[in-house]
C-alpha positions in Angstrom: -48.0 -56.9 -91.4 -44.6 -56.5 -93.5 -46.4 -55.8 -96.6 -48.9 -53.2 -95.0 -45.9 -51.5 -93.6 -44.4 -51.3 -97.1 -47.7 -50.0 -98.6 -48.9 -47.5 -96.0 -46.9 -44.4 -97.3 -48.9 -44.7 -100.7 -52.2 -44.4 -98.9 -51.5 -41.1 -97.8 -50.2 -39.9 -101.1 -52.4 -41.3 -103.8 -54.4 -44.5 -103.1 -55.3 -44.5 -106.8 -52.1 -46.2 -107.4 -53.4 -49.6 -106.8 -55.6 -49.4 -109.8 -53.1 -47.8 -111.8 -50.0 -50.1 -111.3 -50.3 -54.0 -111.3 -47.5 -54.3 -108.8 -49.3 -52.3 -106.2 -52.6 -54.2 -106.8 -50.6 -57.1 -105.9 -49.3 -55.8 -102.7 -52.8 -54.8 -101.9 -54.1 -58.2 -102.3 -51.2 -59.2 -100.4 -52.4 -57.2 -97.5 -55.8 -58.5 -97.3 -54.3 -62.3 -97.4 -52.2 -61.2 -94.3 -55.2 -59.6 -92.8 -57.5 -62.8 -93.3 -54.7 -64.8 -91.7 -54.5 -62.6 -88.9 -58.1 -62.4 -88.1 -58.3 -66.1 -88.2 
Protein backbone atom coordinates (compact mmCIF):
# COMPACT_ATOMS: atom_id res chain seq x y z
CA UNK A 1 0.00 0.00 0.00
CA UNK A 2 2.93 2.35 0.57
CA UNK A 3 3.74 2.45 -3.15
CA UNK A 4 0.13 3.30 -4.04
CA UNK A 5 0.15 6.21 -1.61
CA UNK A 6 3.30 7.62 -3.20
CA UNK A 7 1.88 7.44 -6.74
CA UNK A 8 -1.76 8.34 -6.07
CA UNK A 9 -1.18 12.13 -6.42
CA UNK A 10 0.22 11.53 -9.93
CA UNK A 11 -3.08 10.00 -11.02
CA UNK A 12 -4.94 13.22 -10.31
CA UNK A 13 -2.44 15.31 -12.28
CA UNK A 14 -1.16 13.22 -15.18
CA UNK A 15 -1.83 9.52 -15.61
CA UNK A 16 0.25 9.51 -18.82
CA UNK A 17 3.38 9.80 -16.69
CA UNK A 18 3.41 6.02 -16.38
CA UNK A 19 4.04 5.66 -20.11
CA UNK A 20 6.60 8.44 -20.43
CA UNK A 21 8.65 7.71 -17.32
CA UNK A 22 10.17 4.24 -16.83
CA UNK A 23 10.51 4.86 -13.08
CA UNK A 24 6.81 5.68 -12.82
CA UNK A 25 5.97 2.52 -14.76
CA UNK A 26 8.03 0.48 -12.29
CA UNK A 27 6.03 2.00 -9.43
CA UNK A 28 2.79 1.15 -11.22
CA UNK A 29 3.97 -2.45 -11.63
CA UNK A 30 4.79 -2.58 -7.93
CA UNK A 31 1.29 -1.31 -7.09
CA UNK A 32 -0.19 -4.18 -9.09
CA UNK A 33 2.08 -6.66 -7.31
CA UNK A 34 1.11 -5.33 -3.88
CA UNK A 35 -2.60 -5.40 -4.72
CA UNK A 36 -2.32 -8.99 -5.96
CA UNK A 37 -0.59 -10.00 -2.72
CA UNK A 38 -3.28 -8.31 -0.63
CA UNK A 39 -6.07 -9.87 -2.70
CA UNK A 40 -4.78 -13.36 -2.06
